[in-house]
C-alpha positions as CSV (number, residue, x, y, z in Angstrom):
1,M,-250.8,118.5,-67.2
2,T,-249.6,122.0,-68.0
3,L,-245.9,123.0,-67.8
4,Q,-246.7,125.0,-64.6
5,E,-248.3,121.9,-63.0
6,D,-245.4,119.7,-64.0
7,F,-243.0,122.3,-62.5
8,E,-244.9,122.5,-59.2
9,K,-244.9,118.7,-59.0
10,A,-241.2,118.6,-59.7
11,A,-240.7,121.2,-56.9
12,D,-242.6,118.9,-54.5
13,D,-240.6,115.9,-55.7
14,A,-237.3,117.8,-55.2
15,K,-238.2,118.1,-51.5
16,T,-238.0,114.3,-51.2
17,L,-234.5,114.0,-52.6
18,P,-232.2,112.4,-50.0
19,D,-229.9,114.4,-47.7
20,G,-227.0,112.9,-49.6
21,T,-227.8,115.0,-52.6
22,S,-224.6,116.9,-53.5
23,N,-224.3,120.6,-53.0
24,D,-223.6,121.1,-56.7
25,D,-226.9,119.3,-57.6
26,K,-228.8,121.4,-55.0
27,L,-227.3,124.6,-56.4
28,K,-228.3,123.6,-60.0
29,L,-231.9,123.0,-58.7
30,Y,-231.9,126.3,-56.9
31,G,-230.7,128.3,-59.9
32,L,-233.3,126.7,-62.2
33,F,-236.1,127.0,-59.7
34,K,-235.5,130.7,-59.1
35,Q,-235.1,131.4,-62.9
36,G,-238.3,129.5,-63.5
37,T,-240.3,131.4,-60.9
38,V,-238.7,134.9,-60.6
39,G,-236.7,135.3,-63.8
40,D,-233.3,137.0,-63.9
41,V,-231.6,137.6,-60.5
42,N,-233.1,140.8,-59.0
43,T,-231.1,141.2,-55.8
44,G,-227.6,142.3,-55.0
45,K,-224.8,139.7,-54.5
46,P,-224.6,138.8,-50.8
47,G,-221.5,139.8,-48.8
48,I,-218.3,137.9,-48.6
49,F,-219.1,136.5,-45.2
50,D,-222.4,134.9,-46.5
51,Q,-220.8,132.0,-48.5
52,K,-224.0,130.0,-48.8
53,G,-225.9,133.0,-50.0
54,R,-223.2,133.9,-52.5
55,A,-223.2,130.3,-53.9
56,K,-227.0,130.4,-54.3
57,W,-226.9,133.8,-55.9
58,D,-224.1,132.7,-58.3
59,A,-226.2,129.6,-59.3
60,W,-229.2,131.7,-60.0
61,N,-227.2,134.4,-61.8
62,A,-225.6,131.7,-64.0
63,K,-229.1,131.2,-65.6
64,K,-229.5,134.9,-66.4
65,G,-231.2,135.5,-69.7
66,M,-232.9,132.0,-69.8
67,D,-236.6,132.4,-70.2
68,K,-238.9,131.0,-67.5
69,E,-240.4,128.2,-69.6
70,T,-236.9,126.8,-70.5
71,A,-235.8,127.0,-66.9
72,Q,-239.0,125.2,-65.8
73,K,-238.4,122.4,-68.4
74,E,-234.8,122.0,-67.4
75,Y,-235.7,122.0,-63.7
76,I,-238.3,119.2,-64.3
77,A,-235.7,117.1,-66.2
78,L,-233.1,117.7,-63.5
79,V,-235.4,116.6,-60.7
80,K,-236.2,113.4,-62.6
81,S,-232.6,112.8,-63.3
82,L,-231.6,113.3,-59.7
83,A,-234.4,111.1,-58.4
84,E,-233.1,108.3,-60.5
85,K,-229.5,109.0,-59.6
86,Y,-230.2,109.0,-55.8
87,A,-232.8,106.2,-55.9
88,K,-232.2,103.6,-53.2
């Protein structure tokens, strides 16, 4: 499988992680996913009253400068790690 196919499979697998997945882990996934698909953050930081949006923006912005291929590889590894961590 190509990196892109592995990345897409990992994205599907991430959707099956349990509801008990920590917010920190979800934010790490989000940041890597956005960096792996879009690249560097391309929107303004959400306002102070949008705490969820700000947390997601910060997670994505933390990956600034990382190339898409590296972000995709790290995302795949993180999904596998979390699947094992939260396995029943």
